C-alpha positions in Angstrom: -15.1 -17.3 -3.9 -12.4 -19.9 -4.4 -11.5 -22.7 -2.1 -7.9 -23.9 -1.5 -6.9 -27.2 0.1 -3.4 -27.4 1.5 -2.1 -30.9 1.7 0.8 -32.3 3.7 1.0 -29.3 6.0 3.6 -29.9 8.7 2.1 -30.3 12.2 4.5 -27.6 13.6 3.4 -25.1 10.9 -0.3 -25.9 11.8 0.4 -25.4 15.5 2.2 -22.0 14.9 -0.7 -21.0 12.7 -3.2 -21.8 15.4 -1.3 -19.8 18.0 -0.9 -16.8 15.6 -4.6 -16.9 14.8 -5.4 -16.9 18.5 -3.1 -14.0 19.2 -4.8 -12.0 16.4 -8.3 -13.0 17.6 -9.1 -14.8 14.4 -9.9 -18.3 13.3 -7.2 -20.3 11.5 -9.0 -19.8 8.3 -9.2 -16.1 8.7 -5.5 -16.0 9.7 -4.6 -17.9 6.5 -6.7 -15.4 4.4 -4.9 -12.5 6.1 -1.5 -14.0 5.4 -2.3 -14.7 1.8 -3.7 -11.2 1.2 -0.6 -9.6 2.7 1.6 -11.8 0.6 0.1 -10.7 -2.7 -0.6 -7.0 -1.8 1.5 -4.7 -3.9 4.7 -3.5 -2.2 5.4 0.1 -1.4 7.8 0.3 -4.3 5.2 -1.1 -6.7 2.6 1.4 -5.5 5.0 4.3 -5.9 6.0 3.1 -9.4 2.4 2.9 -10.4 1.7 6.4 -9.0 4.7 7.7 -11.0 3.5 6.1 -14.1 0.0 7.7 -13.6 1.7 11.1 -13.1 3.7 10.7 -16.2 0.7 9.7 -18.2 -1.3 12.7 -16.9 1.6 15.0 -17.6 1.9 13.7 -21.1 -1.7 14.5 -21.8 -1.1 18.2 -21.0 2.3 18.5 -22.7 4.7 17.3 -20.2 5.9 18.1 -16.7 7.1 21.6 -17.6 3.5 22.6 -18.5 2.2 21.1 -15.2 4.8 22.9 -13.1 4.3 26.2 -15.0 0.9 26.5 -13.4 2.2 26.2 -9.8 2.5 29.6 -8.2 6.0 30.5 -6.8 6.6 30.0 -3.1 7.8 33.5 -2.5 5.4 34.1 0.3 6.8 31.2 2.3 7.3 30.6 5.2 3.9 31.9 6.1 3.1 33.0 9.7 1.7 30.1 11.7 -1.6 30.7 13.5 0.2 29.5 16.6 2.7 32.3 16.4 0.1 35.0 17.3 
């Protein structure tokens, strides 16, 4: 595990961090870790883009999206009767 030292942290920032940590039931150190982890977590757009790239790569392995979709049965029997309609 790495250690980071933050120098010249404004007193107001430290005070707000202390309050935020207390509100979340964490130590200041745990709160800083949570903030940093959230800051570098991939965004929703990045996760979607990665998923799309994986789908494209998988489709390319089997000959493209047309081949993938050709194996999906038609939805002719939809809408199905709900078990709650009985």
